BAMARNU-335230 format. One record per residue (C-alpha): chain; residue number from 0; x negated, y, z. Coordinates in steps of 0.5 Angstrom, whole numbers. Layout:
BAMARNU-335230
<site><chain>A</chain><resi>NUM</resi><xx>X</xx><yy>Y</yy><zz>Z</zz></site>
...
END
This chain:
BAMARNU-335230
<site><chain>A</chain><resi>0</resi><xx>-44</xx><yy>11</yy><zz>6</zz></site>
<site><chain>A</chain><resi>1</resi><xx>-43</xx><yy>3</yy><zz>5</zz></site>
<site><chain>A</chain><resi>2</resi><xx>-41</xx><yy>2</yy><zz>11</zz></site>
<site><chain>A</chain><resi>3</resi><xx>-35</xx><yy>4</yy><zz>15</zz></site>
<site><chain>A</chain><resi>4</resi><xx>-31</xx><yy>3</yy><zz>21</zz></site>
<site><chain>A</chain><resi>5</resi><xx>-23</xx><yy>3</yy><zz>18</zz></site>
<site><chain>A</chain><resi>6</resi><xx>-21</xx><yy>3</yy><zz>25</zz></site>
<site><chain>A</chain><resi>7</resi><xx>-25</xx><yy>9</yy><zz>26</zz></site>
<site><chain>A</chain><resi>8</resi><xx>-23</xx><yy>14</yy><zz>19</zz></site>
<site><chain>A</chain><resi>9</resi><xx>-17</xx><yy>19</yy><zz>20</zz></site>
<site><chain>A</chain><resi>10</resi><xx>-11</xx><yy>17</yy><zz>19</zz></site>
<site><chain>A</chain><resi>11</resi><xx>-5</xx><yy>21</yy><zz>15</zz></site>
<site><chain>A</chain><resi>12</resi><xx>1</xx><yy>20</yy><zz>11</zz></site>
<site><chain>A</chain><resi>13</resi><xx>-2</xx><yy>17</yy><zz>5</zz></site>
<site><chain>A</chain><resi>14</resi><xx>2</xx><yy>18</yy><zz>-1</zz></site>
<site><chain>A</chain><resi>15</resi><xx>8</xx><yy>22</yy><zz>2</zz></site>
<site><chain>A</chain><resi>16</resi><xx>12</xx><yy>24</yy><zz>-3</zz></site>
<site><chain>A</chain><resi>17</resi><xx>15</xx><yy>16</yy><zz>-4</zz></site>
<site><chain>A</chain><resi>18</resi><xx>13</xx><yy>12</yy><zz>2</zz></site>
<site><chain>A</chain><resi>19</resi><xx>12</xx><yy>13</yy><zz>10</zz></site>
<site><chain>A</chain><resi>20</resi><xx>5</xx><yy>9</yy><zz>10</zz></site>
<site><chain>A</chain><resi>21</resi><xx>0</xx><yy>12</yy><zz>15</zz></site>
<site><chain>A</chain><resi>22</resi><xx>-6</xx><yy>9</yy><zz>16</zz></site>
<site><chain>A</chain><resi>23</resi><xx>-14</xx><yy>11</yy><zz>13</zz></site>
<site><chain>A</chain><resi>24</resi><xx>-17</xx><yy>10</yy><zz>7</zz></site>
<site><chain>A</chain><resi>25</resi><xx>-23</xx><yy>8</yy><zz>3</zz></site>
<site><chain>A</chain><resi>26</resi><xx>-24</xx><yy>12</yy><zz>-4</zz></site>
<site><chain>A</chain><resi>27</resi><xx>-30</xx><yy>9</yy><zz>-9</zz></site>
<site><chain>A</chain><resi>28</resi><xx>-30</xx><yy>11</yy><zz>-16</zz></site>
<site><chain>A</chain><resi>29</resi><xx>-26</xx><yy>6</yy><zz>-18</zz></site>
<site><chain>A</chain><resi>30</resi><xx>-21</xx><yy>3</yy><zz>-13</zz></site>
<site><chain>A</chain><resi>31</resi><xx>-19</xx><yy>4</yy><zz>-6</zz></site>
<site><chain>A</chain><resi>32</resi><xx>-18</xx><yy>1</yy><zz>1</zz></site>
<site><chain>A</chain><resi>33</resi><xx>-12</xx><yy>2</yy><zz>5</zz></site>
<site><chain>A</chain><resi>34</resi><xx>-11</xx><yy>-1</yy><zz>12</zz></site>
<site><chain>A</chain><resi>35</resi><xx>-3</xx><yy>1</yy><zz>13</zz></site>
<site><chain>A</chain><resi>36</resi><xx>2</xx><yy>2</yy><zz>18</zz></site>
<site><chain>A</chain><resi>37</resi><xx>10</xx><yy>2</yy><zz>17</zz></site>
<site><chain>A</chain><resi>38</resi><xx>15</xx><yy>2</yy><zz>23</zz></site>
<site><chain>A</chain><resi>39</resi><xx>20</xx><yy>-3</yy><zz>22</zz></site>
<site><chain>A</chain><resi>40</resi><xx>27</xx><yy>1</yy><zz>16</zz></site>
<site><chain>A</chain><resi>41</resi><xx>21</xx><yy>5</yy><zz>13</zz></site>
<site><chain>A</chain><resi>42</resi><xx>18</xx><yy>3</yy><zz>6</zz></site>
<site><chain>A</chain><resi>43</resi><xx>17</xx><yy>7</yy><zz>0</zz></site>
<site><chain>A</chain><resi>44</resi><xx>23</xx><yy>8</yy><zz>-5</zz></site>
<site><chain>A</chain><resi>45</resi><xx>22</xx><yy>6</yy><zz>-12</zz></site>
<site><chain>A</chain><resi>46</resi><xx>16</xx><yy>8</yy><zz>-15</zz></site>
<site><chain>A</chain><resi>47</resi><xx>11</xx><yy>6</yy><zz>-21</zz></site>
<site><chain>A</chain><resi>48</resi><xx>4</xx><yy>9</yy><zz>-22</zz></site>
<site><chain>A</chain><resi>49</resi><xx>-2</xx><yy>8</yy><zz>-27</zz></site>
<site><chain>A</chain><resi>50</resi><xx>-6</xx><yy>5</yy><zz>-21</zz></site>
<site><chain>A</chain><resi>51</resi><xx>-7</xx><yy>-3</yy><zz>-21</zz></site>
<site><chain>A</chain><resi>52</resi><xx>-5</xx><yy>-5</yy><zz>-14</zz></site>
<site><chain>A</chain><resi>53</resi><xx>-5</xx><yy>-11</yy><zz>-10</zz></site>
<site><chain>A</chain><resi>54</resi><xx>-2</xx><yy>-11</yy><zz>-2</zz></site>
<site><chain>A</chain><resi>55</resi><xx>-4</xx><yy>-17</yy><zz>4</zz></site>
<site><chain>A</chain><resi>56</resi><xx>1</xx><yy>-16</yy><zz>9</zz></site>
<site><chain>A</chain><resi>57</resi><xx>-3</xx><yy>-18</yy><zz>15</zz></site>
<site><chain>A</chain><resi>58</resi><xx>3</xx><yy>-17</yy><zz>20</zz></site>
<site><chain>A</chain><resi>59</resi><xx>10</xx><yy>-16</yy><zz>20</zz></site>
<site><chain>A</chain><resi>60</resi><xx>16</xx><yy>-18</yy><zz>15</zz></site>
<site><chain>A</chain><resi>61</resi><xx>17</xx><yy>-13</yy><zz>8</zz></site>
<site><chain>A</chain><resi>62</resi><xx>21</xx><yy>-14</yy><zz>2</zz></site>
<site><chain>A</chain><resi>63</resi><xx>18</xx><yy>-12</yy><zz>-3</zz></site>
<site><chain>A</chain><resi>64</resi><xx>22</xx><yy>-11</yy><zz>-10</zz></site>
<site><chain>A</chain><resi>65</resi><xx>19</xx><yy>-11</yy><zz>-17</zz></site>
<site><chain>A</chain><resi>66</resi><xx>22</xx><yy>-10</yy><zz>-22</zz></site>
<site><chain>A</chain><resi>67</resi><xx>28</xx><yy>-14</yy><zz>-22</zz></site>
<site><chain>A</chain><resi>68</resi><xx>25</xx><yy>-19</yy><zz>-17</zz></site>
<site><chain>A</chain><resi>69</resi><xx>26</xx><yy>-18</yy><zz>-9</zz></site>
<site><chain>A</chain><resi>70</resi><xx>21</xx><yy>-22</yy><zz>-5</zz></site>
<site><chain>A</chain><resi>71</resi><xx>20</xx><yy>-22</yy><zz>3</zz></site>
<site><chain>A</chain><resi>72</resi><xx>13</xx><yy>-22</yy><zz>5</zz></site>
<site><chain>A</chain><resi>73</resi><xx>10</xx><yy>-25</yy><zz>11</zz></site>
<site><chain>A</chain><resi>74</resi><xx>4</xx><yy>-25</yy><zz>14</zz></site>
<site><chain>A</chain><resi>75</resi><xx>-2</xx><yy>-27</yy><zz>10</zz></site>
<site><chain>A</chain><resi>76</resi><xx>3</xx><yy>-26</yy><zz>4</zz></site>
<site><chain>A</chain><resi>77</resi><xx>-1</xx><yy>-22</yy><zz>-2</zz></site>
<site><chain>A</chain><resi>78</resi><xx>3</xx><yy>-18</yy><zz>-8</zz></site>
<site><chain>A</chain><resi>79</resi><xx>0</xx><yy>-16</yy><zz>-14</zz></site>
<site><chain>A</chain><resi>80</resi><xx>4</xx><yy>-10</yy><zz>-18</zz></site>
<site><chain>A</chain><resi>81</resi><xx>1</xx><yy>-9</yy><zz>-25</zz></site>
<site><chain>A</chain><resi>82</resi><xx>0</xx><yy>-1</yy><zz>-27</zz></site>
<site><chain>A</chain><resi>83</resi><xx>6</xx><yy>3</yy><zz>-29</zz></site>
<site><chain>A</chain><resi>84</resi><xx>12</xx><yy>-3</yy><zz>-26</zz></site>
<site><chain>A</chain><resi>85</resi><xx>17</xx><yy>1</yy><zz>-22</zz></site>
<site><chain>A</chain><resi>86</resi><xx>17</xx><yy>-1</yy><zz>-14</zz></site>
<site><chain>A</chain><resi>87</resi><xx>19</xx><yy>-2</yy><zz>-7</zz></site>
<site><chain>A</chain><resi>88</resi><xx>17</xx><yy>-3</yy><zz>-1</zz></site>
<site><chain>A</chain><resi>89</resi><xx>23</xx><yy>-3</yy><zz>5</zz></site>
<site><chain>A</chain><resi>90</resi><xx>20</xx><yy>-6</yy><zz>12</zz></site>
<site><chain>A</chain><resi>91</resi><xx>23</xx><yy>-11</yy><zz>17</zz></site>
<site><chain>A</chain><resi>92</resi><xx>19</xx><yy>-10</yy><zz>22</zz></site>
<site><chain>A</chain><resi>93</resi><xx>12</xx><yy>-7</yy><zz>24</zz></site>
<site><chain>A</chain><resi>94</resi><xx>7</xx><yy>-8</yy><zz>19</zz></site>
<site><chain>A</chain><resi>95</resi><xx>0</xx><yy>-6</yy><zz>16</zz></site>
<site><chain>A</chain><resi>96</resi><xx>-3</xx><yy>-8</yy><zz>11</zz></site>
<site><chain>A</chain><resi>97</resi><xx>-9</xx><yy>-7</yy><zz>7</zz></site>
<site><chain>A</chain><resi>98</resi><xx>-8</xx><yy>-4</yy><zz>0</zz></site>
<site><chain>A</chain><resi>99</resi><xx>-13</xx><yy>-4</yy><zz>-5</zz></site>
<site><chain>A</chain><resi>100</resi><xx>-10</xx><yy>1</yy><zz>-12</zz></site>
<site><chain>A</chain><resi>101</resi><xx>-15</xx><yy>2</yy><zz>-17</zz></site>
<site><chain>A</chain><resi>102</resi><xx>-17</xx><yy>9</yy><zz>-18</zz></site>
<site><chain>A</chain><resi>103</resi><xx>-14</xx><yy>12</yy><zz>-24</zz></site>
<site><chain>A</chain><resi>104</resi><xx>-15</xx><yy>20</yy><zz>-26</zz></site>
<site><chain>A</chain><resi>105</resi><xx>-18</xx><yy>21</yy><zz>-21</zz></site>
<site><chain>A</chain><resi>106</resi><xx>-13</xx><yy>18</yy><zz>-16</zz></site>
<site><chain>A</chain><resi>107</resi><xx>-12</xx><yy>12</yy><zz>-12</zz></site>
<site><chain>A</chain><resi>108</resi><xx>-7</xx><yy>12</yy><zz>-6</zz></site>
<site><chain>A</chain><resi>109</resi><xx>-5</xx><yy>20</yy><zz>-6</zz></site>
<site><chain>A</chain><resi>110</resi><xx>-1</xx><yy>21</yy><zz>-12</zz></site>
END
């Protein structure tokens, strides 16, 4: 189906091995988009993956660690995460995030 209402799609914990992200995904052949929610105090422990990823913070505040660099993000700020770069996310205020990830070996967010 080419048109979606992402807020009507099934919600799930999309990466439960390393993250508390909860939301909906739209998956194509080479790219996946997620509308993800986190509560303050949640986030993603350090991990790396072969997928390239872009995060766009819609609301809330979060601290993103990319390798040895740390960035505080607020609404409207985006981050590019290259493949295989260790990263983590600490959510400082309840947050809503758009996450776009390439699909590698048939997997996007569900790694």
